[in-house]
N, C-alpha and C positions, 0 to 999 in steps of 0.2 A: 841708305848708308847702314851698314851692319852695326849691331850693338857694340862689339869690340872696338870698332873704329870710333864710335861716339866716346867710349871711355878713353881711347888714346888722346882725342882732342881734349877731353876734360883734364886728363893728367898733364898734358902739355901746358895747358892754361894754368893749372895748379903749379907747375914748376915756375911759371912767370911770377906768381904770387910769392913762391918761395924766394925767388931772386929779389923781388921788391923788399921783403922783410930782411933778407940777408944784407942788402946794400945799406939799410937804415940801422943796423945793429949797433948798439952801444950809444947812439946819439939821441939826444932828446928830440922827440917829434915837434914840429911846428904846429900851429893850429891848422894850417891848410893841409898838412899831411894827415892829421887826425880826421878832419872832415873828408878829405878824399878817401881814406880807408873806410870811414863810416858809410860812404856812398857805394864804393866799389866792391867791398866784400859781400854784402847782401845781394847786390845786383848780380855778382858773379854766381853766387849759389842759386839764385832764381834763373839765371841764364842756363846754368848746367841742368837744373830740373826741367826747364822748358825744352831743352835739347834732348834730353832722355825721353820726355813725353812725346816728342815729335817722332822718335823711333825711326823707322824705315821710310817714313815720308819725307825726311830730310833730303834735299838735293841742291846742288850748286845752282842749277838753272831751274826756273819755274816749271814743276811738273805736278800733275794732279794724280797722285798715287792713291791717296786716302784723305778724307776730310777729318782732321783731328779736332775733337771738340771737348776733350776731357781735361781735367786738371787745370793748369794755367790758361789753357786754350778755351776753357769754358767762359772765361771773363775777358781775356785779351786775345785779339786776332793774331797778333805777331809778337809773342813774348820774347822770342830769341832776339829780335831786333830792338825792342823796348829795353830789355835788361842788358843786352850787349852794349848798347848806347849809353846807358846809365853807368855801366862798369868803366867804359872808356872815359866818360866824363869824370867819374871819380879818380881815375889815373891821372887825367889832365890836372885836376886840383892838386892831387897828391905831389906830382912832379913840379907843378907850377911853371910850365914851359909854353911860352906863347905859340911856338910852332905846332904843338900838340893841340892847341885850341884851334888853330887853322885847319888841322887835319880833321878835327871833330866837326867843324862847320862844313867842311866838304863832304863828310860822311853822311850827314843828315839828308841832303837831297838825293844822294846816291841810293841810300837805303829806301827812301820814299819811292824812287823810281822802281826799285825791286819789288816793293809792296804792291804797287799798282800793277805791275806785270803778273805777279802771283794771283792777285785778285781776278785778273781777266781769265787766267787759265783755270782757276778753281771755279769761277762762275760758269765758264763754258762746260766744264765737265759735270758739275753738281747742280747747276741751275738754281731752282727755288729752294733747295735744301741749304745751299751756301748763302743765299740772300737772306733766309730766315736766321741762320747762324749769325750773320753780320748784325742783324737787328737786335739780337739777344746779348751781344758782347758790348763791353763798354767802349772799346776803340779798336 
């Protein structure tokens, strides 16, 4: 994906944040909204950073274009999934809707399946270099 497309995704996601803040204007925030935002906003920022660091290696389906090992990827193998999940969890807490929690629970195994597929593709293309990278990262 090209850099300008990445920025469009980040701007679209930022618009969602604007909507969240707009919807809650003027009302006192509840404790769960404060906790939800405290989780979601930093997670969103880290998700955006991870997405930018991934650069052109981003793909909808698992492809091994380049092994990204810098920035957040130097410590976390899948920061886009980690911080995307944390951001969604923060939104679940913010909105306090049980149906969103069910979506979150469904999302976790789906993301895990994607991670497993990506690992297979990366290991096939980069072999020992990828295995060493996995050993050096936290998760």
